[in-house]
C-alpha positions in Angstrom: -16.3 154.3 76.7 -13.0 155.8 77.3 -14.2 159.2 75.6 -17.0 159.6 78.2 -15.7 158.2 81.5 -13.1 160.1 83.4 -11.2 159.8 86.7 -10.1 162.3 89.2 -7.4 160.2 90.8 -3.6 161.2 91.0 -4.6 164.8 90.6 -5.8 164.3 87.0 -9.4 164.5 85.5 -10.4 163.4 82.0 -13.7 163.8 80.2 -16.6 162.5 82.4 -19.4 163.3 80.1 -19.7 163.7 76.3 -19.2 167.4 75.7 -22.4 167.8 73.7 -24.4 166.5 76.7 -23.1 169.0 79.3 -26.0 171.1 80.7 -25.7 174.9 80.1 -26.4 175.5 83.8 -24.1 173.5 86.0 -23.8 173.5 89.9 -20.8 175.1 91.6 -17.9 172.9 92.7 -17.4 172.6 96.5 -14.5 175.1 96.2 -16.6 177.6 94.2 -19.4 177.2 96.8 -17.2 178.3 99.5 -16.1 181.4 97.6 -19.6 182.1 96.8 -20.6 182.3 100.4 -17.6 184.7 101.2 -18.4 186.8 98.1 -21.9 187.3 99.3 -20.6 189.0 102.4 -18.7 191.6 100.5 -19.7 191.9 96.9 -17.5 195.0 96.3 -14.4 193.4 97.6 -11.2 192.8 95.7 -9.9 190.3 98.2 -10.4 187.5 95.8 -8.8 189.2 92.8 -5.4 187.6 91.8 -3.0 189.4 89.6 0.4 189.3 87.7 2.4 192.3 86.6 4.9 191.6 83.8 7.3 194.1 82.2 8.0 193.3 78.5 11.0 194.8 76.8 11.8 194.3 73.1 9.7 194.0 69.9 6.0 193.1 70.9 2.8 192.8 69.0 -0.2 193.9 70.9 -2.8 192.6 68.4 -1.0 189.2 68.5 -1.4 189.2 72.2 -5.1 190.0 71.9 -5.6 187.1 69.6 -3.7 184.8 72.1 -6.0 186.0 74.9 -9.1 185.2 72.8 -7.8 181.8 72.0 -7.1 181.1 75.6 -10.7 182.0 76.4 -11.9 179.8 73.7 -9.8 176.9 75.0 -11.0 177.1 78.6 -14.8 177.3 79.4 -14.1 178.6 82.9 -12.9 181.9 81.3 -16.3 182.2 79.6 -18.3 181.4 82.7 -20.6 183.5 84.8 -22.1 182.7 88.3 -25.6 183.3 89.4 -28.4 182.3 91.8 -32.1 182.2 91.4 -32.7 185.3 93.5 -29.7 187.5 92.9 -31.1 190.3 94.9 -31.1 188.7 98.3 -28.8 185.8 97.6 -31.1 183.1 98.9 -31.2 181.0 95.6 -29.1 178.0 94.7 -25.9 179.1 93.0 -25.0 177.9 89.5 -22.6 178.6 86.7 -23.3 179.2 83.0 -20.8 178.7 80.2 -21.0 181.4 77.3 -20.0 180.8 73.7 -18.3 184.3 73.7 -16.0 186.0 76.2 -17.6 189.4 76.0 -21.2 190.4 76.7 -22.4 193.2 74.3 -22.6 195.6 77.3 -19.5 194.5 79.1 -15.8 195.6 78.9 -13.5 193.4 76.9 -11.0 190.9 78.3 -8.2 192.6 76.6 -7.3 196.3 76.6 -4.4 198.2 75.1 -3.2 201.8 75.7 -0.1 203.8 74.6 1.2 206.3 77.0 2.1 209.7 75.7 5.4 209.8 77.6 7.6 207.5 79.6 5.8 207.1 83.0 7.3 207.8 86.5 7.4 205.2 89.1 4.3 206.8 90.8 2.4 206.7 87.5 3.3 203.0 87.0 2.2 202.3 90.5 -1.2 204.1 90.0 -1.8 202.2 86.7 -1.3 198.9 88.4 -3.5 199.8 91.4 -6.3 201.1 89.3 -6.4 197.9 87.3 -6.4 195.7 90.4 -9.0 197.7 92.2 -11.6 197.2 89.5 -14.3 194.9 90.9 -15.5 192.0 89.0 -19.2 191.3 88.6 -19.6 187.5 88.9 -22.8 187.6 86.6 -21.0 189.4 83.8 -18.0 188.5 81.6 -15.2 188.8 81.7 -13.8 187.5 85.0 -10.2 187.6 83.6 -8.7 190.8 82.3 -5.4 191.7 80.5 -4.4 195.3 80.3 -1.4 196.0 78.2 0.4 199.5 78.3 3.0 200.6 75.9 5.3 202.8 78.1 8.0 203.6 75.5 9.3 202.0 72.2 9.8 198.4 72.9 8.8 198.7 76.5 5.4 197.3 77.7 3.6 196.5 81.0 1.1 193.6 81.1 -1.4 193.6 84.1 -3.3 190.4 84.4 -6.2 190.3 86.9 -8.7 187.6 87.5 -11.4 186.6 90.0 -10.3 183.6 92.0 -13.4 181.7 90.7 -11.6 181.1 87.4 -8.2 179.9 88.7 -5.8 179.4 91.7 -2.1 180.0 92.0 -1.2 176.8 90.1 -3.5 177.3 87.1 -2.6 181.0 86.9 1.0 180.0 85.9 -0.5 177.4 83.5 -2.7 180.1 81.9 0.4 182.4 81.4 2.4 179.5 79.8 -0.5 178.8 77.5 -1.0 182.5 76.6 2.7 182.6 75.6 2.3 179.5 73.5 -0.7 181.0 71.7 1.3 184.3 71.2 4.4 182.5 69.8 2.5 180.3 67.5 -0.3 182.8 66.6 -2.5 179.7 65.7 -5.8 178.1 67.0 -3.9 174.6 67.1 -0.9 175.8 69.2 -2.0 173.5 72.0 -3.9 170.2 72.1 -7.5 170.2 73.5 -7.7 170.1 77.3 -8.5 166.8 78.9 -11.7 168.2 80.5 -13.5 171.3 81.3 -14.2 172.7 85.0 -17.9 172.4 84.4 -17.3 168.6 84.1 -15.4 168.5 87.3 -18.1 170.3 89.1 -20.8 168.0 87.9 -18.7 165.0 88.7 -18.1 166.3 92.3 -21.9 166.8 92.7 -23.0 163.5 91.2 
């Protein structure tokens, strides 16, 4: 059945299992397992945070960007995934990942934040804003593991800071996520993009099979 059998050759990967049969709890991929071991050595490190800082000038709609970010998270399971082991306290358990229906736990900060500054900031203030956002440590067991912080600096002048834990993307997919975020922002619609060929959970299961 072409809908349920996928391949990982030529750098591509299609659906390997019917989506409704995927287990809620899945193993980590080999790449994620390597990160897990490194993360256990320094759970307060930001070494595995990646970031983009984008200056936006012109008419811009923060609420529309919030909707675009929510649609991006709905599109990609990995943006709604947390990482655990059976004995979180001592780290001796087998690590696994869980995909959640919603991006935000009730007690966790949101994926998107927006703030209007009272006055145009100095270069030092801008640097401090960026460093503060980048320095916020992610908890792998709680959502979100990707954050968008939007600041209005002055009329038609915005700063967008995107920070994510390396578990959810790499350098190539970071650029892809930004392109998809822009597509959702421009269309402001759920169907702005076709469904992805597969989800990362499927890839991890395929690797471990």
